[in-house]
C-alpha positions in Angstrom: -0.1 0.0 0.0 2.8 2.7 1.1 4.0 1.5 -2.6 1.3 2.6 -4.2 1.2 6.0 -2.5 4.6 6.8 -3.5 4.4 5.6 -6.9 1.5 8.2 -7.2 3.1 10.9 -5.3 5.9 10.4 -8.3 3.5 10.3 -10.9 1.8 13.6 -9.4 5.5 15.3 -8.8 6.2 14.5 -12.7 3.3 15.6 -14.1 3.8 18.5 -11.7 7.0 19.1 -13.3 5.3 18.9 -17.3 2.9 21.0 -16.6 5.6 23.6 -14.9 7.3 23.8 -18.0 4.7 23.8 -20.1 3.6 26.9 -18.4 6.6 28.4 -18.4 7.1 27.9 -22.0 4.1 30.1 -22.8 4.8 32.4 -20.2 8.3 32.6 -22.7 6.6 32.9 -25.4 3.9 35.7 -24.3 6.8 37.9 -23.0 8.9 37.3 -26.4 5.4 38.9 -28.3 5.3 41.5 -25.4 9.2 42.6 -26.0 8.6 42.6 -29.9 5.5 44.8 -29.7 6.9 47.2 -28.0 10.2 47.1 -29.9 8.1 47.2 -32.9 6.1 50.3 -31.4 9.6 52.4 -30.8 10.7 51.7 -33.8 7.5 53.3 -35.3 7.3 55.8 -33.0 11.0 57.3 -33.6 10.0 57.6 -37.6 6.0 59.2 -36.6 8.3 61.9 -34.5 10.1 63.0 -37.5 7.2 62.8 -39.9 5.2 64.7 -37.0 7.9 67.3 -36.7 8.2 68.1 -40.8 4.1 68.5 -40.1 4.4 70.8 -37.3 7.4 72.9 -37.9 7.6 74.9 -40.9 11.4 75.4 -40.7 12.7 71.6 -40.7 10.0 71.3 -43.0 11.7 74.0 -45.4 15.4 72.0 -44.4 13.6 68.5 -45.7 12.3 70.1 -49.2 15.9 71.4 -49.9 17.8 70.2 -52.2 20.6 68.3 -50.4 22.8 67.9 -53.0 22.8 71.8 -54.1 26.7 73.3 -54.1 24.9 76.5 -52.6 24.2 75.0 -49.3 25.7 76.9 -46.2 28.1 75.3 -43.7 25.1 75.4 -41.4 23.2 73.4 -43.6 26.1 70.7 -44.9 26.0 70.2 -40.6 22.4 69.6 -40.2 22.4 67.4 -43.1 24.7 65.5 -41.9 23.2 64.8 -38.4 20.2 64.4 -39.7 21.9 61.1 -41.8 23.7 60.7 -38.7 20.3 60.5 -36.9 19.0 57.7 -39.9 22.1 55.5 -39.9 21.8 55.0 -36.1 17.9 54.4 -36.5 18.4 52.1 -39.5 21.3 50.1 -37.7 19.3 49.7 -34.9 16.2 48.2 -36.3 18.5 45.8 -39.1 19.8 44.5 -35.5 16.5 44.6 -34.1 15.1 42.4 -37.0 18.1 40.2 -37.5 17.1 38.9 -33.6 13.8 38.8 -34.5 12.4 41.5 -32.5 10.3 43.8 -35.1 9.3 42.9 -38.5 10.9 43.4 -41.5 9.0 45.9 -42.7 10.3 48.2 -40.3 13.5 48.0 -41.5 12.0 48.1 -45.6 10.4 51.4 -44.5 13.8 52.9 -43.4 15.8 51.6 -46.4 12.5 53.0 -48.8 13.3 56.3 -47.7 16.9 56.4 -48.0 16.6 55.3 -51.4 15.1 58.1 -52.2 18.4 60.2 -52.5 19.8 61.5 -49.4 22.4 58.9 -49.5 23.4 59.4 -53.0 24.4 63.2 -52.0 27.9 64.2 -51.4 27.2 64.5 -47.6 25.1 61.5 -47.7 28.1 59.3 -49.1 30.7 61.0 -47.1 28.4 60.4 -43.3 28.2 56.5 -44.6 32.2 56.4 -45.5 32.4 57.4 -41.9 29.6 55.3 -40.5 30.9 52.3 -42.5 33.8 52.1 -39.9 32.5 51.6 -37.3 29.6 48.9 -38.1 29.7 44.9 -38.7 31.0 43.5 -42.1 27.5 42.1 -42.3 25.4 45.4 -41.8 27.9 47.0 -44.5 27.4 44.8 -47.2 24.1 44.4 -46.7 23.3 48.5 -46.5 25.6 48.9 -50.0 24.0 46.5 -51.4 20.4 47.9 -50.5 21.4 51.5 -50.8 23.6 51.6 -53.9 23.0 48.2 -55.7 26.4 47.4 -54.9 29.1 46.8 -52.4 31.2 49.9 -52.4 34.9 49.9 -53.3 35.3 53.7 -53.8 37.2 55.3 -50.5 33.8 57.6 -49.8 36.4 59.3 -47.1 39.1 61.6 -49.4 40.2 63.9 -47.4 38.3 66.5 -47.6 34.5 67.3 -46.1 31.3 68.7 -47.2 31.4 69.4 -43.7 33.7 72.6 -42.8 35.0 71.6 -39.5 35.9 68.1 -40.2 39.0 66.8 -41.7 40.1 63.4 -42.4 44.2 63.3 -42.7 
């Protein structure tokens, strides 16, 4: 009789372990879904903030509407463009990493790439900004980015010793 009780307790304990492991798996899955949703929301929010900034701030809208490839830009405008491109690069790399980790949907990345393909990265300032950032990124991101934006892996030196920005020089 004591053997039956002992066996029953072991079966119940084993069943409890199986249920606990299953419950833990469900909890982990739900937490991953919540984390993905939070990352998706934060990446979308960053983009929406830029759109909203353009809609509510006429100076920002005028700046955004300029021809960023124009030779007659002031040093201040060139600097603002470079800082905007840098912001886009940091955002793009962050979203790229989140997509690789499975935290956000690829559509977040595709929206950003589509925007950069519109021409900002083909300007002299955009190319030089990429030349700077290229030194800091992982090779897989560099290859991916150049194929996505320029259609091929670049072999040219984008930092050729001069800069569109008056206070940046590379020896």
